[in-house]
N, CA and C atoms as a LAMMPS dump frame, in Angstrom:
ITEM: TIMESTEP
0
ITEM: NUMBER OF ATOMS
330
ITEM: BOX BOUNDS ff ff ff
-5.0000000000000000e+02 5.0000000000000000e+02
-5.0000000000000000e+02 5.0000000000000000e+02
-5.0000000000000000e+02 5.0000000000000000e+02
ITEM: ATOMS id mol type element x y z
1 1 1 N 280.87 351.975 -388.823
2 1 2 C 281.554 352.874 -387.916
3 1 3 C 280.561 353.918 -387.431
4 2 1 N 280.689 354.265 -386.172
5 2 2 C 279.915 355.338 -385.583
6 2 3 C 280.699 356.623 -385.794
7 3 1 N 279.989 357.691 -386.097
8 3 2 C 280.647 358.98 -386.276
9 3 3 C 279.887 360.017 -385.467
10 4 1 N 280.628 360.801 -384.686
11 4 2 C 280.018 361.855 -383.881
12 4 3 C 280.615 363.182 -384.314
13 5 1 N 279.73 364.084 -384.686
14 5 2 C 280.152 365.41 -385.145
15 5 3 C 279.965 366.405 -384.006
16 6 1 N 281.024 367.146 -383.691
17 6 2 C 280.937 368.134 -382.62
18 6 3 C 281.151 369.53 -383.189
19 7 1 N 280.423 370.472 -382.616
20 7 2 C 280.505 371.862 -383.039
21 7 3 C 281.62 372.598 -382.32
22 8 1 N 281.684 373.907 -382.521
23 8 2 C 282.72 374.72 -381.886
24 8 3 C 282.669 374.64 -380.361
25 9 1 N 283.82 374.813 -379.749
26 9 2 C 283.937 374.718 -378.293
27 9 3 C 283.061 375.748 -377.589
28 10 1 N 282.441 375.287 -376.498
29 10 2 C 281.619 376.15 -375.662
30 10 3 C 281.591 375.566 -374.243
31 11 1 N 281.084 376.341 -373.305
32 11 2 C 280.983 375.855 -371.93
33 11 3 C 280.035 374.666 -371.872
34 12 1 N 280.382 373.688 -371.046
35 12 2 C 279.553 372.493 -370.915
36 12 3 C 278.289 372.776 -370.124
37 13 1 N 278.319 373.752 -369.299
38 13 2 C 277.142 374.049 -368.485
39 13 3 C 277.223 373.341 -367.156
40 14 1 N 276.434 373.805 -366.208
41 14 2 C 276.47 373.202 -364.877
42 14 3 C 275.942 371.768 -364.898
43 15 1 N 276.554 370.947 -364.102
44 15 2 C 276.075 369.579 -363.96
45 15 3 C 276.382 368.665 -365.123
46 16 1 N 277.418 368.96 -365.912
47 16 2 C 277.778 368.045 -366.995
48 16 3 C 278.07 366.679 -366.387
49 17 1 N 277.367 365.662 -366.842
50 17 2 C 277.461 364.339 -366.216
51 17 3 C 278.814 363.668 -366.424
52 18 1 N 279.636 364.188 -367.329
53 18 2 C 280.983 363.644 -367.512
54 18 3 C 282.043 364.519 -366.839
55 19 1 N 281.598 365.565 -366.132
56 19 2 C 282.52 366.421 -365.389
57 19 3 C 283.34 367.357 -366.256
58 20 1 N 282.862 367.639 -367.468
59 20 2 C 283.613 368.508 -368.376
60 20 3 C 283.262 369.967 -368.131
61 21 1 N 284.228 370.846 -368.341
62 21 2 C 283.953 372.279 -368.246
63 21 3 C 283.634 372.859 -369.623
64 22 1 N 284.164 372.234 -370.679
65 22 2 C 283.876 372.661 -372.047
66 22 3 C 283.558 371.438 -372.902
67 23 1 N 282.798 371.666 -373.968
68 23 2 C 282.518 370.636 -374.964
69 23 3 C 282.739 371.257 -376.335
70 24 1 N 282.823 370.431 -377.36
71 24 2 C 283.059 370.932 -378.703
72 24 3 C 284.536 370.911 -379.051
73 25 1 N 284.852 371.451 -380.212
74 25 2 C 286.231 371.403 -380.703
75 25 3 C 286.795 372.808 -380.867
76 26 1 N 288.107 372.86 -380.868
77 26 2 C 288.831 374.103 -381.133
78 26 3 C 290.053 373.733 -381.967
79 27 1 N 290.531 374.642 -382.8
80 27 2 C 291.725 374.336 -383.596
81 27 3 C 292.896 373.941 -382.694
82 28 1 N 293.612 372.916 -383.113
83 28 2 C 294.811 372.486 -382.4
84 28 3 C 294.561 371.632 -381.173
85 29 1 N 293.319 371.223 -380.939
86 29 2 C 293.064 370.433 -379.73
87 29 3 C 293.696 369.046 -379.845
88 30 1 N 294.074 368.48 -378.728
89 30 2 C 294.677 367.151 -378.68
90 30 3 C 293.612 366.078 -378.876
91 31 1 N 294.04 364.903 -379.306
92 31 2 C 293.122 363.782 -379.506
93 31 3 C 292.374 363.437 -378.218
94 32 1 N 293.083 363.431 -377.087
95 32 2 C 292.455 363.116 -375.8
96 32 3 C 291.301 364.073 -375.499
97 33 1 N 291.529 365.36 -375.771
98 33 2 C 290.499 366.36 -375.514
99 33 3 C 289.316 366.184 -376.465
100 34 1 N 289.598 365.863 -377.724
101 34 2 C 288.526 365.636 -378.698
102 34 3 C 287.685 364.429 -378.29
103 35 1 N 288.345 363.384 -377.807
104 35 2 C 287.623 362.191 -377.354
105 35 3 C 286.715 362.538 -376.184
106 36 1 N 287.224 363.262 -375.199
107 36 2 C 286.41 363.637 -374.042
108 36 3 C 285.256 364.548 -374.444
109 37 1 N 285.49 365.444 -375.381
110 37 2 C 284.448 366.361 -375.834
111 37 3 C 283.371 365.648 -376.638
112 38 1 N 283.763 364.619 -377.393
113 38 2 C 282.833 364.008 -378.32
114 38 3 C 282.178 362.707 -377.893
115 39 1 N 282.676 362.054 -376.85
116 39 2 C 282.175 360.713 -376.513
117 39 3 C 280.794 360.704 -375.877
118 40 1 N 280.305 361.828 -375.446
119 40 2 C 278.976 361.872 -374.852
120 40 3 C 278.605 363.293 -374.486
121 41 1 N 277.469 363.518 -374.012
122 41 2 C 276.368 362.595 -373.828
123 41 3 C 275.353 362.829 -374.947
124 42 1 N 274.873 361.729 -375.51
125 42 2 C 274.045 361.761 -376.709
126 42 3 C 272.836 360.849 -376.559
127 43 1 N 271.862 361.066 -377.424
128 43 2 C 270.772 360.112 -377.598
129 43 3 C 271.148 359.269 -378.807
130 44 1 N 271.276 357.978 -378.602
131 44 2 C 271.538 357.07 -379.715
132 44 3 C 271.033 355.689 -379.372
133 45 1 N 270.976 354.847 -380.385
134 45 2 C 270.516 353.472 -380.201
135 45 3 C 271.682 352.653 -379.654
136 46 1 N 271.575 352.246 -378.41
137 46 2 C 272.699 351.582 -377.749
138 46 3 C 273.115 350.296 -378.452
139 47 1 N 272.154 349.49 -378.867
140 47 2 C 272.487 348.245 -379.551
141 47 3 C 273.246 348.481 -380.838
142 48 1 N 272.814 349.474 -381.559
143 48 2 C 273.491 349.774 -382.824
144 48 3 C 274.889 350.338 -382.565
145 49 1 N 275.016 351.206 -381.577
146 49 2 C 276.333 351.769 -381.252
147 49 3 C 277.296 350.675 -380.812
148 50 1 N 276.819 349.734 -379.991
149 50 2 C 277.685 348.65 -379.523
150 50 3 C 278.045 347.672 -380.632
151 51 1 N 277.253 347.642 -381.696
152 51 2 C 277.555 346.773 -382.828
153 51 3 C 278.712 347.329 -383.667
154 52 1 N 279.039 348.596 -383.466
155 52 2 C 280.144 349.226 -384.196
156 52 3 C 281.448 349 -383.438
157 53 1 N 282.53 348.85 -384.178
158 53 2 C 283.842 348.644 -383.56
159 53 3 C 284.513 349.95 -383.161
160 54 1 N 284.343 350.969 -383.993
161 54 2 C 285.066 352.218 -383.787
162 54 3 C 284.134 353.414 -383.886
163 55 1 N 284.615 354.517 -383.34
164 55 2 C 283.935 355.8 -383.454
165 55 3 C 284.958 356.836 -383.917
166 56 1 N 284.525 357.674 -384.827
167 56 2 C 285.312 358.84 -385.239
168 56 3 C 284.645 360.066 -384.64
169 57 1 N 285.436 360.935 -384.041
170 57 2 C 284.951 362.236 -383.603
171 57 3 C 285.407 363.213 -384.683
172 58 1 N 284.45 363.9 -385.304
173 58 2 C 284.764 364.829 -386.394
174 58 3 C 284.205 366.204 -386.078
175 59 1 N 284.798 367.231 -386.696
176 59 2 C 284.234 368.566 -386.529
177 59 3 C 283.242 368.839 -387.654
178 60 1 N 282.657 370.005 -387.656
179 60 2 C 281.617 370.333 -388.624
180 60 3 C 282.134 370.428 -390.055
181 61 1 N 283.443 370.5 -390.235
182 61 2 C 284.016 370.51 -391.583
183 61 3 C 284.428 369.116 -392.039
184 62 1 N 284.222 368.102 -391.195
185 62 2 C 284.569 366.732 -391.559
186 62 3 C 285.987 366.326 -391.212
187 63 1 N 286.697 367.153 -390.456
188 63 2 C 288.058 366.834 -390.037
189 63 3 C 288.005 365.829 -388.888
190 64 1 N 288.736 364.729 -389.022
191 64 2 C 288.772 363.714 -387.967
192 64 3 C 289.651 364.225 -386.831
193 65 1 N 289.067 364.309 -385.647
194 65 2 C 289.76 364.817 -384.463
195 65 3 C 290.281 363.697 -383.574
196 66 1 N 289.578 362.569 -383.562
197 66 2 C 289.974 361.427 -382.737
198 66 3 C 289.275 360.177 -383.252
199 67 1 N 289.907 359.032 -383.014
200 67 2 C 289.336 357.732 -383.348
201 67 3 C 289.502 356.854 -382.115
202 68 1 N 288.449 356.118 -381.76
203 68 2 C 288.518 355.248 -380.584
204 68 3 C 287.84 353.917 -380.881
205 69 1 N 288.288 352.886 -380.188
206 69 2 C 287.641 351.578 -380.222
207 69 3 C 286.55 351.599 -379.157
208 70 1 N 285.331 351.256 -379.52
209 70 2 C 284.208 351.27 -378.585
210 70 3 C 284.273 350.02 -377.706
211 71 1 N 284.246 350.239 -376.381
212 71 2 C 284.278 349.112 -375.445
213 71 3 C 283.013 349.019 -374.604
214 72 1 N 282.193 350.053 -374.618
215 72 2 C 280.98 350.029 -373.818
216 72 3 C 280.24 351.342 -373.886
217 73 1 N 279.187 351.416 -373.082
218 73 2 C 278.331 352.602 -373.024
219 73 3 C 277.965 352.838 -371.566
220 74 1 N 277.919 354.11 -371.165
221 74 2 C 277.435 354.448 -369.834
222 74 3 C 276.167 355.291 -369.974
223 75 1 N 275.238 355.105 -369.04
224 75 2 C 273.945 355.785 -369.085
225 75 3 C 274.009 357.047 -368.231
226 76 1 N 273.458 358.125 -368.765
227 76 2 C 273.429 359.422 -368.08
228 76 3 C 272.03 359.995 -368.253
229 77 1 N 271.124 359.611 -367.369
230 77 2 C 269.729 360.021 -367.507
231 77 3 C 269.13 359.351 -368.732
232 78 1 N 268.596 360.158 -369.651
233 78 2 C 268.023 359.603 -370.878
234 78 3 C 269.013 359.638 -372.042
235 79 1 N 270.271 359.854 -371.734
236 79 2 C 271.328 359.928 -372.753
237 79 3 C 272.447 358.952 -372.409
238 80 1 N 273.405 358.843 -373.34
239 80 2 C 274.481 357.868 -373.186
240 80 3 C 275.818 358.48 -373.562
241 81 1 N 276.871 357.896 -373.011
242 81 2 C 278.239 358.256 -373.379
243 81 3 C 278.958 356.979 -373.792
244 82 1 N 279.84 357.12 -374.748
245 82 2 C 280.642 355.985 -375.185
246 82 3 C 281.809 355.781 -374.238
247 83 1 N 282.143 354.548 -374.018
248 83 2 C 283.371 354.18 -373.316
249 83 3 C 284.262 353.557 -374.383
250 84 1 N 285.548 353.776 -374.279
251 84 2 C 286.405 353.209 -375.303
252 84 3 C 287.864 353.466 -375.079
253 85 1 N 288.639 352.959 -376.021
254 85 2 C 290.089 353.109 -375.996
255 85 3 C 290.485 354.019 -377.153
256 86 1 N 291.03 355.169 -376.829
257 86 2 C 291.484 356.115 -377.839
258 86 3 C 292.61 355.485 -378.647
259 87 1 N 292.515 355.552 -379.959
260 87 2 C 293.566 355.023 -380.845
261 87 3 C 294.502 356.176 -381.203
262 88 1 N 295.355 356.523 -380.247
263 88 2 C 296.264 357.664 -380.427
264 88 3 C 297.136 357.473 -381.663
265 89 1 N 297.274 358.544 -382.431
266 89 2 C 298.133 358.506 -383.608
267 89 3 C 297.521 357.804 -384.807
268 90 1 N 296.227 357.518 -384.773
269 90 2 C 295.574 356.886 -385.919
270 90 3 C 295.797 357.774 -387.151
271 91 1 N 296.133 357.188 -388.286
272 91 2 C 296.442 357.992 -389.477
273 91 3 C 295.259 358.797 -390.015
274 92 1 N 294.043 358.5 -389.596
275 92 2 C 292.881 359.273 -390.052
276 92 3 C 292.771 360.618 -389.354
277 93 1 N 293.378 360.732 -388.176
278 93 2 C 293.303 361.983 -387.408
279 93 3 C 294.035 363.084 -388.167
280 94 1 N 293.374 364.236 -388.252
281 94 2 C 293.957 365.377 -388.954
282 94 3 C 293.629 365.419 -390.437
283 95 1 N 292.871 364.436 -390.914
284 95 2 C 292.461 364.39 -392.319
285 95 3 C 290.946 364.491 -392.401
286 96 1 N 290.464 364.817 -393.58
287 96 2 C 289.019 364.801 -393.783
288 96 3 C 288.531 363.365 -393.77
289 97 1 N 287.385 363.143 -393.181
290 97 2 C 286.833 361.803 -393.111
291 97 3 C 286.518 361.27 -394.507
292 98 1 N 286.698 359.987 -394.687
293 98 2 C 286.332 359.344 -395.943
294 98 3 C 284.821 359.167 -396.046
295 99 1 N 284.128 359.319 -394.922
296 99 2 C 282.67 359.143 -394.859
297 99 3 C 282.059 360.43 -394.322
298 100 1 N 281.789 361.407 -395.195
299 100 2 C 281.217 362.666 -394.696
300 100 3 C 279.933 362.433 -393.912
301 101 1 N 279.753 363.23 -392.896
302 101 2 C 278.602 363.114 -391.992
303 101 3 C 277.319 363.342 -392.781
304 102 1 N 276.453 362.324 -392.874
305 102 2 C 275.286 362.398 -393.756
306 102 3 C 274.039 363.034 -393.139
307 103 1 N 274.119 363.497 -391.905
308 103 2 C 272.91 363.897 -391.198
309 103 3 C 273.121 365.184 -390.416
310 104 1 N 272.024 365.865 -390.092
311 104 2 C 272.11 367.018 -389.19
312 104 3 C 272.223 366.561 -387.748
313 105 1 N 271.859 365.311 -387.49
314 105 2 C 271.991 364.723 -386.161
315 105 3 C 273.489 364.543 -385.893
316 106 1 N 273.973 364.862 -384.691
317 106 2 C 275.41 364.723 -384.426
318 106 3 C 275.918 363.28 -384.432
319 107 1 N 275.024 362.318 -384.249
320 107 2 C 275.425 360.9 -384.225
321 107 3 C 274.984 360.247 -385.528
322 108 1 N 275.949 359.608 -386.215
323 108 2 C 275.626 358.928 -387.479
324 108 3 C 276.309 357.574 -387.507
325 109 1 N 275.697 356.662 -388.21
326 109 2 C 276.245 355.322 -388.408
327 109 3 C 276.642 355.263 -389.879
328 110 1 N 277.947 355.223 -390.141
329 110 2 C 278.437 355.275 -391.532
330 110 3 C 279.159 353.999 -391.896
C-alpha cells in the first residue's frame, strides 16, 4: 500500500497544478477534501506507485483521512499526482493507521 502523509492545512500557492487553493489537513475535513489535498503533487517512483492497489492519506499523527484505489498517475512537471477512486466510508478512515508512516518523506510504501 502507498501511504501519503500530509501536514497541517496551508495555502497551496499560486499556480498549483491541481487547481487547489489549500493543501494539507484540518480537523473535521471530509474524505473528498483529504483525497484532493493528498493525492499530489509529489516526487515518487511511478512504477512502484502503480504496483500498489490502494493509497492511504494520513495526517502527521497517523490518522487515516482517506483511502483510494489507485487507477493511474498524472505528470505535473517533475512531479506526479495520483488518479484514483475514493473509497468513501472505508472503515480505516478516522482510525490510526495500522502501518505507521516509517519515513520523514511524505510518500511511503508500506
